[in-house]
DOVOMI-265483 format. One line per field, with one value per residue (C-alpha): x negated, y, z. Coordinates in Angstrom, 2 decimals, decimal comma, padded with zeros to 5 digits. Example, Ala and Ser with C-alpha at 12.3 -4.5 7.8 and 13.67 -1.06 7.14 Angstrom:
// residues 2
px	c(-012,30_-013,67)
py	c(-004,50_-001,06)
pz	c(007,80_007,14)
***
This chain:
// residues 179
px	c(000,00_-001,40_-002,22_000,47_003,20_001,98_002,04_005,61_006,75_005,09_006,61_010,11_009,85_008,78_011,62_014,14_012,98_012,94_016,51_017,66_018,21_015,76_017,18_018,86_020,18_022,13_025,74_027,55_030,12_028,69_030,02_029,54_026,72_025,06_027,71_026,14_027,12_028,40_027,31_026,92_029,27_032,29_031,79_033,00_031,62_033,60_031,89_034,92_034,98_037,88_038,26_040,47_041,93_044,86_046,61_046,12_043,51_042,69_040,06_037,60_034,45_031,65_029,36_031,58_030,46_032,97_033,13_034,66_036,04_036,81_033,15_032,01_034,77_032,36_032,24_033,43_036,28_035,25_037,49_034,72_032,69_033,62_034,14_036,52_037,40_039,09_040,94_042,08_039,79_038,23_039,03_035,37_034,18_030,69_031,14_028,86_029,45_030,68_032,75_033,40_035,82_037,54_036,53_038,23_038,33_040,54_041,55_043,45_044,73_047,43_050,64_051,19_049,42_048,64_049,02_052,33_052,74_053,54_057,02_057,29_056,13_058,34_058,86_059,50_059,91_057,90_056,91_053,16_052,15_055,12_054,65_057,17_055,38_056,81_054,67_054,41_053,19_052,90_052,25_049,28_047,81_047,61_044,77_046,30_048,67_049,76_051,50_053,10_053,33_055,99_055,67_051,97_052,01_049,34_049,17_046,80_045,74_044,01_042,33_041,31_039,76_040,98_042,98_044,87_044,24_041,55_043,40_046,63_044,67_043,41_046,92_048,21_045,70_047,09_048,40_048,86_045,46_046,59_047,44)
py	c(000,00_003,37_005,97_008,25_005,62_004,85_008,57_008,90_005,88_007,23_010,68_009,28_007,09_010,06_012,20_009,45_009,09_012,87_013,09_010,72_007,65_005,53_004,10_007,04_005,83_008,99_007,95_011,28_012,29_014,91_016,96_016,64_014,78_014,45_012,11_009,17_005,56_005,19_001,63_002,04_004,94_003,43_000,08_-003,01_-006,54_-007,14_-004,26_-001,98_001,63_003,90_007,20_009,90_012,76_015,16_013,06_009,64_006,97_004,11_001,42_001,07_-000,97_000,52_000,74_003,22_006,86_009,44_012,80_015,94_017,84_020,98_021,28_020,86_021,41_020,62_016,96_014,74_012,44_009,24_006,23_004,19_003,85_002,59_005,72_007,71_011,30_013,59_016,73_018,20_017,72_021,06_022,86_022,83_019,33_018,49_015,09_012,94_013,02_009,44_007,81_004,20_001,73_001,51_000,49_000,33_003,92_006,13_009,79_011,13_014,69_016,93_016,18_019,89_020,64_017,00_015,73_013,95_010,28_008,64_009,23_005,46_004,47_002,34_003,93_001,83_003,02_000,95_001,09_001,01_000,69_002,80_005,43_005,78_005,44_006,17_003,88_004,57_001,67_002,19_-001,50_-003,84_-002,22_001,25_000,43_002,75_002,80_006,01_006,51_009,55_009,69_012,41_012,57_013,43_015,45_013,23_011,50_008,63_007,54_004,17_002,88_-000,65_-002,55_-006,13_-006,80_-004,52_-006,81_-004,65_-001,36_-002,96_-003,96_-000,38_000,99_-001,45_-000,05_003,53_004,69_007,81_009,03_008,88_005,16)
pz	c(000,00_-000,91_001,73_000,30_000,76_004,26_005,06_003,78_005,83_008,98_008,42_007,82_010,90_013,03_011,68_012,34_015,94_016,42_015,12_017,83_015,70_017,63_020,80_022,50_025,86_026,76_027,37_027,31_024,73_022,44_019,65_015,94_014,32_017,74_019,14_020,82_021,22_024,75_025,33_029,07_029,86_031,56_029,85_031,63_031,36_028,15_026,32_026,45_027,58_028,43_026,62_028,17_026,16_026,65_029,30_027,72_028,24_025,88_025,50_022,62_022,04_024,13_021,09_019,24_019,26_020,50_018,71_020,21_017,21_019,23_020,18_016,57_013,97_011,14_012,23_009,40_010,41_008,69_008,64_007,03_010,26_013,71_015,78_017,97_017,06_019,59_018,46_015,16_012,17_011,23_007,99_006,91_007,76_006,58_004,93_002,81_-000,94_-000,94_001,76_000,82_002,31_005,66_009,15_012,52_013,75_015,91_015,66_018,68_018,44_019,85_017,97_017,32_014,08_013,33_009,80_009,18_008,42_005,11_003,71_003,16_006,63_008,81_012,24_015,32_018,90_021,34_024,97_025,39_029,03_030,09_027,36_024,55_021,24_017,81_015,70_011,97_009,89_006,14_005,59_005,36_002,26_003,84_006,22_008,79_011,75_013,47_016,79_018,33_022,12_022,64_026,44_026,20_022,98_021,46_018,10_017,32_013,84_013,74_010,58_009,72_006,86_006,52_009,68_012,01_015,02_016,65_016,19_017,47_020,59_020,97_020,43_023,08_025,57_025,46_028,83_030,90_032,04_035,66_035,43)
***
């Protein structure tokens, strides 16, 4: 390998580590592109952590990063990576040129000002841990389930790729934050 290639590899490795992509153990929720995987923050023995937002609490895999959209409105809400987004997506999100596919992800935002559901979605009223939930399901090909929790003023949009099993489990974990 030439010295130039070795130099480029060393430089890229150093930049990656400096940018925080190399083993950050901080477990706090951060804003924007600096959100960090909260593997140890509130995680139980099953690898699940509880996220609390606007009067609701819900459980997600501990490895998922949590983004605070109010703290950094330029954060791109991406449903192609496993992540949790809290707040309204900003009008000027900084997103990559290509976002491909779907992954299990969650957007929880105040219902006021939230984007509406599909006109073809089937709405069912359910009780989720004592909270009334109006669940909108546009069908298995949509890759998305949305739920409105009127008592808390919160709306959750959950995306999935092949199976909705994981996001249904997350949706089933929603509860009042005081519970």
